[in-house]
Backbone as CSV, one residue per row, in Angstrom:
resi,resn,N_x,N_y,N_z,CA_x,CA_y,CA_z,C_x,C_y,C_z
1,UNK,25.483,-3.408,0.360,25.229,-4.286,-0.290,26.835,-2.881,-1.056
2,UNK,27.775,-3.887,-2.184,27.645,-2.637,-2.728,28.148,-2.868,-4.281
3,UNK,28.278,-2.180,-5.378,28.314,-1.887,-6.049,29.854,-2.257,-6.482
4,UNK,30.075,-2.403,-7.762,31.578,-2.760,-8.732,33.144,-1.633,-8.565
5,UNK,34.141,-3.348,-7.975,35.418,-1.912,-7.472,35.185,-1.387,-6.400
6,UNK,35.246,-0.238,-6.477,35.099,0.795,-5.468,34.864,2.097,-6.297
7,UNK,34.367,3.736,-5.132,33.797,4.381,-5.255,34.567,5.171,-5.943
8,UNK,36.228,5.212,-5.471,37.383,5.374,-6.221,37.489,5.832,-7.436
9,UNK,37.471,4.272,-7.785,37.160,3.784,-9.119,36.350,4.327,-9.457
10,UNK,34.919,3.950,-9.918,33.405,5.203,-9.845,34.063,6.875,-10.157
11,UNK,34.469,7.080,-9.450,34.661,9.162,-9.682,35.408,8.719,-10.512
12,UNK,36.633,8.284,-11.135,37.961,8.475,-12.121,37.121,8.556,-12.785
13,UNK,35.980,7.381,-12.845,35.665,7.088,-14.801,35.133,7.516,-14.883
14,UNK,34.541,8.385,-13.781,32.995,9.850,-14.426,34.211,10.790,-14.836
15,UNK,34.856,10.860,-13.987,35.866,12.310,-14.349,36.705,12.073,-15.260
16,UNK,36.926,11.072,-16.266,37.624,11.101,-17.217,36.047,10.691,-18.622
17,UNK,35.461,10.944,-17.965,34.008,11.313,-19.551,33.947,12.233,-19.359
18,UNK,34.446,13.384,-18.136,33.867,14.439,-17.626,31.686,14.636,-17.561
19,UNK,31.991,13.341,-16.906,31.107,13.933,-16.053,31.093,14.604,-14.407
20,UNK,30.571,15.567,-14.404,31.224,16.649,-12.612,29.699,16.204,-11.885
21,UNK,30.125,16.427,-10.879,29.842,16.671,-9.724,29.410,17.492,-9.878
22,UNK,28.343,18.312,-9.303,27.683,20.129,-8.652,27.756,19.992,-7.546
23,UNK,28.590,21.086,-6.378,28.195,21.351,-5.368,29.090,20.374,-4.265
24,UNK,28.903,19.909,-3.192,29.450,19.402,-2.822,29.176,17.859,-2.444
25,UNK,29.866,16.900,-2.418,29.953,15.373,-3.668,28.682,15.606,-1.523
26,UNK,27.256,14.846,-2.383,26.940,13.545,-0.831,26.649,12.264,-1.192
27,UNK,27.543,12.537,-0.180,28.010,10.531,-0.196,27.232,9.558,0.563
28,UNK,26.891,9.388,0.856,25.111,8.889,1.202,24.657,8.276,0.064
29,UNK,24.457,9.983,-1.075,23.404,9.325,-2.402,24.391,9.245,-3.655
30,UNK,25.744,9.147,-2.921,26.966,8.715,-4.212,27.211,7.300,-3.887
31,UNK,26.981,6.838,-2.403,26.662,4.959,-3.160,26.121,4.671,-2.801
32,UNK,24.397,5.367,-2.885,23.426,4.040,-3.168,22.875,4.215,-4.916
33,UNK,23.576,5.416,-5.885,24.331,5.470,-6.989,24.467,4.011,-7.010
34,UNK,25.933,4.123,-6.933,26.801,3.736,-6.578,26.544,1.561,-6.804
35,UNK,25.499,1.447,-5.369,25.169,-0.094,-5.751,24.163,0.783,-6.514
36,UNK,23.034,1.205,-6.590,22.177,0.905,-8.115,22.603,0.235,-9.467
37,UNK,23.645,1.184,-8.878,24.633,0.772,-10.573,24.919,-0.295,-11.469
38,UNK,25.637,-0.592,-9.604,26.074,-2.378,-9.829,24.945,-3.214,-10.322
39,UNK,23.135,-2.635,-9.326,22.021,-3.787,-9.636,21.951,-3.990,-11.438
40,UNK,21.342,-2.390,-11.846,21.140,-2.738,-12.830,22.116,-3.382,-13.982
41,UNK,23.703,-3.578,-14.085,24.094,-3.823,-14.680,23.563,-5.760,-14.423
42,UNK,22.997,-5.880,-13.253,22.946,-7.761,-12.876,21.501,-8.490,-13.715
43,UNK,20.379,-6.950,-14.011,19.848,-7.064,-14.686,19.752,-8.142,-16.185
44,UNK,21.234,-7.498,-15.918,21.703,-8.448,-17.558,22.302,-9.621,-17.292
45,UNK,21.943,-10.503,-15.819,22.930,-11.481,-15.570,22.101,-13.195,-16.400
46,UNK,21.059,-13.329,-17.437,20.839,-14.404,-17.998,21.451,-14.188,-20.207
47,UNK,21.821,-12.887,-19.977,21.902,-12.926,-21.011,24.113,-13.059,-21.141
48,UNK,24.058,-13.052,-20.055,26.383,-13.736,-19.460,26.436,-15.075,-19.919
49,UNK,27.874,-15.609,-19.616,28.087,-17.341,-19.746,28.079,-17.138,-18.549
50,UNK,28.648,-18.367,-18.199,29.181,-18.542,-17.004,28.668,-18.995,-15.246
51,UNK,28.745,-19.558,-14.222,28.133,-19.142,-13.773,29.105,-18.402,-12.361
52,UNK,27.987,-17.349,-11.572,29.054,-16.667,-10.356,29.479,-17.372,-9.671
53,UNK,30.998,-16.626,-9.242,32.218,-17.447,-8.643,31.639,-18.123,-7.053
54,UNK,30.875,-17.577,-6.216,30.486,-17.668,-5.981,28.930,-17.730,-4.864
55,UNK,28.580,-18.158,-5.997,27.528,-19.043,-5.324,25.822,-18.100,-5.872
56,UNK,25.396,-18.690,-5.159,23.896,-18.040,-5.233,24.083,-15.934,-3.875
57,UNK,24.798,-16.267,-3.069,24.289,-15.121,-2.480,25.891,-14.791,-2.343
58,UNK,26.803,-14.640,-4.051,27.435,-13.797,-4.002,26.265,-12.335,-4.014
59,UNK,26.639,-11.059,-4.425,26.341,-9.406,-4.311,26.107,-9.658,-5.456
60,UNK,26.042,-9.851,-7.282,26.191,-8.984,-8.074,26.468,-10.546,-9.098
61,UNK,26.358,-10.207,-10.381,26.154,-11.012,-11.373,27.808,-11.407,-11.537
62,UNK,28.192,-11.055,-11.432,30.560,-10.908,-11.575,31.276,-10.693,-10.586
63,UNK,31.621,-10.828,-10.398,32.700,-12.093,-10.686,32.219,-13.184,-11.747
64,UNK,32.610,-14.531,-12.189,32.164,-15.604,-12.994,32.634,-16.328,-13.114
65,UNK,32.726,-17.965,-13.004,33.489,-19.296,-13.509,33.175,-19.223,-14.320
66,UNK,33.910,-20.107,-15.208,33.587,-20.196,-17.310,32.626,-19.122,-18.194
67,UNK,32.997,-18.617,-17.325,32.667,-17.139,-18.485,33.277,-16.624,-19.681
68,UNK,32.188,-16.416,-21.096,33.392,-16.358,-21.634,32.763,-14.641,-22.508
69,UNK,33.742,-14.495,-24.104,33.390,-13.358,-24.570,32.714,-13.630,-25.699
70,UNK,31.437,-12.879,-25.759,30.764,-12.905,-27.258,32.162,-13.427,-28.410
71,UNK,32.824,-14.098,-28.180,33.911,-13.791,-29.595,34.551,-15.317,-28.483
72,UNK,33.812,-15.305,-27.676,34.053,-17.534,-26.654,36.154,-16.586,-26.456
73,UNK,36.256,-15.875,-25.930,36.953,-14.824,-25.285,37.033,-15.491,-24.253
74,UNK,38.676,-17.000,-23.360,38.091,-17.004,-21.627,37.959,-15.513,-20.731
75,UNK,37.888,-15.763,-19.899,37.775,-14.199,-18.670,38.041,-15.453,-17.637
76,UNK,38.320,-14.491,-17.083,39.165,-15.661,-15.759,38.251,-15.696,-14.183
77,UNK,38.284,-16.943,-14.847,37.438,-16.708,-13.161,37.098,-15.917,-12.419
78,UNK,36.461,-15.670,-11.340,35.689,-14.140,-10.552,36.467,-12.825,-10.353
79,UNK,36.921,-12.642,-12.284,36.915,-11.485,-12.472,36.056,-11.073,-12.996
80,UNK,35.849,-9.358,-12.708,35.606,-8.181,-12.739,35.027,-8.042,-14.017
81,UNK,35.973,-7.990,-15.560,35.691,-6.910,-16.253,34.961,-5.737,-16.392
82,UNK,36.614,-5.177,-16.730,36.920,-3.392,-16.650,35.593,-2.747,-17.082
83,UNK,35.139,-2.644,-18.039,33.386,-2.928,-19.336,32.767,-3.951,-18.395
84,UNK,32.491,-4.391,-17.363,31.778,-4.434,-17.088,31.467,-3.671,-15.533
85,UNK,32.878,-3.119,-15.031,32.116,-2.468,-13.802,32.180,-0.486,-15.060
86,UNK,32.971,-0.065,-15.702,33.087,0.649,-16.029,30.692,1.055,-16.801
87,UNK,30.228,-0.071,-17.278,28.563,0.269,-17.608,28.462,0.327,-15.908
88,UNK,28.636,0.085,-15.216,27.764,-0.381,-13.633,27.716,1.536,-13.331
89,UNK,29.292,1.650,-13.343,29.168,3.204,-13.197,28.545,4.646,-14.347
90,UNK,28.399,4.223,-15.195,27.401,4.584,-16.295,25.720,4.630,-15.620
91,UNK,25.265,3.706,-16.076,24.428,3.656,-14.850,24.190,4.510,-13.148
92,UNK,24.762,4.239,-12.327,25.525,5.283,-11.671,25.298,6.266,-11.332
93,UNK,25.823,7.420,-13.184,25.695,8.248,-13.588,23.823,8.699,-12.708
94,UNK,22.919,7.834,-14.022,21.619,8.329,-13.955,21.820,8.378,-13.078
95,UNK,21.551,7.106,-12.346,20.559,6.808,-11.014,21.039,8.181,-9.616
96,UNK,22.377,8.369,-9.439,22.545,9.700,-8.908,22.188,11.061,-9.348
97,UNK,21.834,11.357,-10.490,21.917,12.722,-10.803,19.882,12.793,-10.841
98,UNK,19.783,10.570,-10.795,17.887,11.140,-10.700,17.736,9.775,-10.127
99,UNK,17.513,9.740,-8.776,17.449,8.101,-8.474,16.052,7.272,-8.836
100,UNK,16.077,6.277,-9.608,15.281,5.332,-9.671,14.604,5.429,-11.238
101,UNK,15.781,6.292,-12.414,15.329,6.858,-13.577,15.373,5.120,-14.084
102,UNK,17.151,4.706,-13.813,16.775,3.237,-14.407,16.190,2.145,-13.787
103,UNK,15.364,2.428,-12.879,14.098,1.073,-12.400,12.561,1.422,-12.296
104,UNK,11.848,1.707,-13.285,10.935,2.282,-13.299,9.215,2.211,-12.105
105,UNK,8.390,2.227,-11.975,7.579,1.034,-11.327,6.521,1.476,-12.638
106,UNK,6.196,0.242,-12.667,5.466,0.045,-14.447,2.999,-0.825,-12.936
107,UNK,2.739,0.041,-13.797,1.239,-1.063,-13.625,1.061,-0.614,-14.797
108,UNK,0.021,-1.269,-15.284,-0.749,-1.862,-16.279,-1.451,-0.872,-16.804
109,UNK,-2.190,-1.380,-15.535,-3.276,0.515,-14.848,-3.331,1.854,-14.806
110,UNK,-2.403,2.473,-15.416,-1.415,3.664,-14.630,-1.255,4.160,-15.998
111,UNK,-1.169,4.021,-17.220,-0.723,4.151,-18.769,-1.458,4.934,-18.859
112,UNK,-0.568,6.423,-19.182,-1.278,7.475,-20.059,-0.959,7.333,-21.534
113,UNK,-2.724,7.141,-22.090,-2.770,6.917,-23.791,-2.595,8.670,-24.034
114,UNK,-3.574,9.427,-23.205,-3.648,10.695,-24.036,-3.626,11.792,-22.220
115,UNK,-3.571,13.277,-22.804,-3.524,14.475,-21.629,-3.716,15.889,-22.355
116,UNK,-4.681,16.146,-21.629,-4.574,16.970,-22.345,-5.281,18.823,-21.236
117,UNK,-4.148,19.389,-21.187,-3.749,20.851,-20.858,-3.604,21.903,-21.125
118,UNK,-5.761,22.578,-20.952,-5.458,23.974,-21.940,-6.409,23.136,-22.899
119,UNK,-5.721,24.276,-24.185,-6.221,24.140,-25.292,-5.003,22.718,-26.182
120,UNK,-3.946,22.589,-25.344,-2.961,21.400,-25.400,-3.255,20.245,-25.526
121,UNK,-2.903,19.535,-26.840,-3.707,17.441,-25.852,-2.703,17.055,-26.471
122,UNK,-2.146,15.787,-25.915,-0.457,15.078,-26.347,-1.132,13.717,-26.208
123,UNK,-1.961,12.878,-27.530,-1.743,11.457,-27.015,-0.040,10.777,-27.581
124,UNK,-0.048,9.626,-26.557,0.723,9.061,-26.556,0.670,7.316,-27.545
125,UNK,2.198,6.711,-27.936,1.573,5.525,-28.622,1.672,4.752,-27.164
126,UNK,0.930,3.723,-27.844,0.670,3.048,-26.703,1.148,1.295,-26.893
127,UNK,1.682,0.586,-26.151,1.589,-0.746,-26.211,-0.110,-1.657,-26.491
128,UNK,-0.796,-2.072,-27.587,-1.232,-3.127,-26.419,-1.089,-4.096,-25.850
129,UNK,0.141,-4.450,-25.319,0.289,-5.309,-25.019,0.072,-5.090,-23.234
130,UNK,-1.138,-6.265,-22.596,-0.608,-5.780,-21.189,-0.157,-7.399,-21.081
131,UNK,0.499,-7.838,-21.415,2.567,-9.092,-20.304,3.503,-7.806,-19.742
132,UNK,3.128,-8.070,-18.050,4.183,-6.777,-17.543,5.681,-6.828,-18.008
133,UNK,5.756,-8.135,-18.582,7.488,-7.788,-18.888,7.391,-7.149,-20.269
134,UNK,6.628,-7.340,-21.697,6.269,-5.884,-22.209,5.938,-4.735,-21.814
135,UNK,5.448,-4.318,-21.137,5.355,-2.628,-20.512,6.240,-2.386,-19.479
136,UNK,7.724,-3.722,-18.684,8.066,-3.371,-18.618,9.771,-2.474,-19.539
137,UNK,9.560,-3.618,-20.660,10.574,-3.159,-21.630,10.098,-2.037,-22.621
138,UNK,9.061,-1.587,-22.270,8.757,0.326,-22.543,8.736,0.973,-21.414
139,UNK,9.243,0.614,-20.728,9.395,2.165,-19.362,10.946,1.861,-19.575
140,UNK,11.590,0.525,-19.338,12.655,1.113,-19.146,13.635,2.670,-20.347
141,UNK,14.639,3.024,-19.903,15.271,3.599,-20.916,16.655,2.251,-21.076
142,UNK,16.105,2.867,-22.525,17.564,1.747,-23.246,18.750,3.103,-23.139
143,UNK,20.230,2.832,-22.484,21.172,3.512,-22.409,22.267,2.853,-23.332
144,UNK,22.686,3.497,-24.400,23.237,3.381,-25.101,24.494,2.754,-24.655
145,UNK,25.373,4.019,-23.915,26.678,3.778,-23.185,26.610,2.798,-22.447
146,UNK,26.179,2.170,-21.795,25.640,1.030,-21.106,25.790,-0.418,-22.394
147,UNK,24.856,0.092,-22.770,25.243,-1.623,-24.591,26.008,-1.401,-25.281
148,UNK,27.230,-0.953,-25.082,27.446,-0.919,-25.892,28.723,-1.371,-25.320
149,UNK,29.421,-0.837,-23.842,29.952,-1.741,-22.779,29.656,-3.108,-22.972
150,UNK,28.401,-3.576,-22.737,28.058,-4.949,-21.764,28.344,-5.677,-23.179
151,UNK,27.366,-5.511,-24.177,27.686,-6.051,-25.768,28.532,-7.338,-24.919
152,UNK,29.682,-7.403,-25.369,30.816,-8.223,-25.738,30.928,-8.788,-24.904
153,UNK,29.996,-9.397,-23.463,29.861,-10.810,-22.790,28.624,-11.568,-22.390
154,UNK,28.007,-11.221,-24.044,27.096,-11.905,-24.234,26.564,-12.108,-24.547
155,UNK,25.651,-13.347,-24.252,25.886,-14.694,-25.324,25.249,-14.342,-26.591
156,UNK,25.814,-15.353,-27.584,25.037,-15.703,-28.833,24.245,-15.523,-29.153
157,UNK,24.085,-15.225,-29.682,22.089,-16.019,-29.602,22.217,-17.047,-30.592
158,UNK,21.067,-17.972,-30.537,21.018,-19.280,-31.413,19.865,-18.366,-31.625
159,UNK,19.970,-19.123,-33.142,18.586,-18.798,-33.999,17.655,-20.346,-32.955
160,UNK,16.572,-20.192,-32.806,15.315,-21.251,-32.576,15.537,-22.429,-34.208
161,UNK,15.169,-24.007,-33.621,15.589,-24.637,-34.321,13.858,-25.184,-33.736
162,UNK,12.861,-25.921,-34.840,10.975,-26.068,-34.180,11.445,-27.693,-34.435
163,UNK,10.541,-28.730,-34.008,10.696,-29.939,-34.388,9.237,-30.456,-34.069
164,UNK,8.488,-30.387,-35.067,6.823,-31.105,-35.459,6.965,-32.645,-35.508
């Protein structure tokens, strides 16, 4: 599986942002982070307009056909907007530094509420929810840099109308 655009574009973006890879570049780790970064962006697909240009067998959520921006500007069919690729590069940077950070594994039974080490005791705020979707939302980091790049491609929220 490949990420959005290419690894050279990702590394150029990182350099522009001042993100520095220390030491020798591990190409396997780099490629893995690039792939996982794209997969993180694909989790937002239900909020994107349009449909995958090449159907369900397409690797990632973008390019899309019939997609528009939040302000209803048409996005050419099959195009991966630069901001989408950049958002995946932001996710890849986090994944490069700590693989799996954006894909937490959550089980309802493993949520710690209180920890004590010696005389130090910490109690964590916890949700009373047992819904797995709620637990995943609570465990998944919100990365404002990614959210800031993606918002313009999200469908506007429509108010719900209840008819009784």
